[in-house]
C-alpha positions as CSV (number, residue, x, y, z in Angstrom):
1,X,82.4,69.1,-108.7
2,X,82.2,70.4,-112.2
3,X,79.8,67.6,-113.2
4,X,77.7,68.4,-110.2
5,X,77.2,71.9,-111.4
6,X,76.6,70.8,-115.0
7,X,74.0,68.3,-113.7
8,X,72.2,70.8,-111.6
9,X,72.1,73.5,-114.4
10,X,70.9,71.0,-116.9
11,X,68.5,69.5,-114.4
12,X,67.1,73.0,-113.7
13,X,66.6,73.5,-117.4
14,X,64.8,70.1,-117.6
15,X,62.5,71.0,-114.7
16,X,61.6,74.4,-116.2
17,X,60.9,72.7,-119.6
18,X,58.9,70.1,-117.6
19,X,56.6,72.9,-116.4
20,X,56.3,74.3,-119.9
21,X,55.7,70.8,-121.2
22,X,52.8,70.3,-118.8
23,X,50.9,73.0,-120.6
24,X,52.3,72.9,-124.2
25,X,51.1,69.6,-125.8
26,X,54.2,68.7,-127.7
27,X,56.8,68.7,-124.9
28,X,56.8,65.7,-122.5
29,X,56.9,67.6,-119.3
30,X,56.8,64.9,-116.6
31,X,59.5,62.9,-118.5
32,X,61.8,65.9,-118.6
33,X,61.4,66.5,-114.9
34,X,62.2,62.9,-114.3
35,X,65.3,63.3,-116.4
36,X,66.4,66.1,-114.0
37,X,66.0,63.7,-111.0
38,X,68.1,61.2,-112.8
39,X,70.8,63.8,-113.6
40,X,71.4,64.8,-110.0
41,X,71.1,61.3,-108.8
42,X,73.8,60.3,-111.3
43,X,76.0,63.3,-110.3
44,X,75.9,62.0,-106.7
45,X,77.2,58.6,-107.7
46,X,73.7,57.2,-107.4
47,X,73.7,57.8,-103.7
48,X,71.4,60.8,-103.4
49,X,68.1,59.1,-103.2
50,X,67.0,55.6,-102.0
51,X,66.4,53.3,-105.0
52,X,62.6,53.4,-104.5
53,X,62.5,57.2,-105.1
54,X,63.6,57.2,-108.8
55,X,61.6,54.1,-109.5
56,X,58.4,55.7,-108.0
57,X,59.0,59.0,-109.8
58,X,59.6,57.1,-113.1
59,X,56.3,55.4,-112.7
60,X,54.6,58.7,-111.8
61,X,56.1,60.4,-114.9
62,X,55.1,57.7,-117.3
63,X,51.6,57.5,-115.7
64,X,51.1,61.2,-116.0
65,X,52.2,61.1,-119.6
66,X,49.8,58.2,-120.3
67,X,46.9,60.0,-118.6
68,X,47.6,63.0,-120.8
69,X,46.6,60.8,-123.7
70,X,43.8,58.9,-122.0
71,X,41.9,61.6,-120.1
72,X,40.8,63.9,-123.0
73,X,39.7,60.9,-125.1
74,X,37.8,59.3,-122.1
75,X,36.0,62.5,-121.1
76,X,35.2,63.4,-124.7
77,X,33.5,60.0,-125.3
78,X,31.5,60.4,-122.1
79,X,30.3,63.8,-123.4
80,X,29.4,62.4,-126.8
81,X,32.3,64.0,-128.8
82,X,33.8,62.4,-131.9
83,X,37.3,62.0,-133.1
84,X,37.1,65.4,-134.7
85,X,36.5,67.1,-131.4
86,X,39.6,65.5,-129.9
87,X,41.8,66.3,-132.9
88,X,40.4,69.8,-132.9
89,X,41.3,70.2,-129.2
90,X,44.9,69.2,-129.8
91,X,45.3,71.4,-132.8
92,X,43.7,74.3,-130.9
93,X,46.1,73.8,-128.0
94,X,49.1,74.0,-130.3
95,X,47.8,77.0,-132.2
96,X,46.7,78.7,-128.9
97,X,50.0,78.2,-127.2
98,X,51.9,79.6,-130.3
99,X,49.8,82.8,-130.4
100,X,48.6,83.4,-126.9
101,X,50.9,81.4,-124.6
102,X,49.5,79.4,-121.6
103,X,46.1,81.0,-121.7
104,X,45.9,80.3,-125.4
105,X,46.6,76.6,-124.7
106,X,43.5,76.3,-122.6
107,X,41.3,78.5,-124.7
108,X,42.6,76.8,-127.9
109,X,41.7,73.4,-126.5
110,X,38.1,74.4,-126.0
111,X,37.7,76.4,-129.3
112,X,39.4,73.6,-131.3
113,X,37.2,71.0,-129.8
114,X,34.1,73.0,-130.5
115,X,35.2,73.8,-134.1
116,X,36.0,70.1,-134.7
117,X,32.6,69.1,-133.5
118,X,30.7,71.7,-135.5
119,X,32.6,71.2,-138.7
120,X,33.2,67.5,-138.9
121,X,30.7,65.8,-136.6
122,X,27.5,67.5,-137.8
123,X,25.2,64.7,-136.5
124,X,26.1,65.7,-133.0
125,X,23.2,67.8,-131.7
126,X,25.2,69.1,-128.7
127,X,28.6,70.2,-129.9
128,X,29.1,72.5,-126.9
129,X,28.6,69.7,-124.5
130,X,31.1,67.6,-126.4
131,X,33.6,70.4,-126.6
132,X,33.3,70.9,-122.8
133,X,34.0,67.2,-122.3
134,X,37.1,67.4,-124.3
135,X,38.1,70.6,-122.6
136,X,37.5,69.1,-119.1
137,X,39.7,66.1,-119.9
138,X,42.5,68.3,-121.4
139,X,42.6,70.6,-118.4
140,X,42.5,67.6,-116.0
141,X,45.5,66.1,-117.8
142,X,47.3,69.4,-117.5
143,X,46.7,69.5,-113.8
144,X,47.9,66.0,-113.3
145,X,51.1,66.8,-115.3
146,X,51.7,70.0,-113.4
147,X,51.2,68.3,-110.1
148,X,53.7,65.5,-111.0
149,X,56.3,68.0,-112.3
150,X,55.8,70.1,-109.1
151,X,56.5,67.1,-106.9
152,X,59.6,66.2,-109.0
153,X,60.8,69.8,-108.9
154,X,60.7,69.8,-105.1
155,X,62.6,66.5,-104.9
156,X,65.1,67.8,-107.5
157,X,65.6,71.0,-105.5
158,X,66.1,69.1,-102.3
159,X,68.5,66.8,-104.0
160,X,70.5,69.6,-105.6
161,X,70.9,71.3,-102.2
162,X,72.0,68.0,-100.7
163,X,74.5,67.4,-103.5
164,X,76.5,70.5,-102.5
165,X,76.3,70.2,-98.8
């Protein structure tokens, strides 16, 4: 019973960090939410979920984390951005999240991409278009991560309730 409570409290912290990590670029949000699923599943003696559920959620969490790396780069290349725009976007997200919170993450991604294009990719004649491409991919990756963490949070909550009933 004590380990059940510890697993649910730690899992809740992991889910909350998962939501934060879906917005802040340094924290692996979907993987933390998946760890919460594994914690309550372990606390139940591995009998809480059918085996396919943790496997599927593991695939979803890894997929969402991979898309977080692929979507900004793919959309930036389609919009004509260079490496500087992508790097500027990541640095802008980090700086924005430190100074302005979640809104700063989104705003920082755009401003960082634009600054990177203007400062280091001068041959690009449309830096705004490139910055919007990076921004679009970054926001889409955030949405994918938030959706996956949301699904895992609901499954975690249902599992936590079943653990104590």
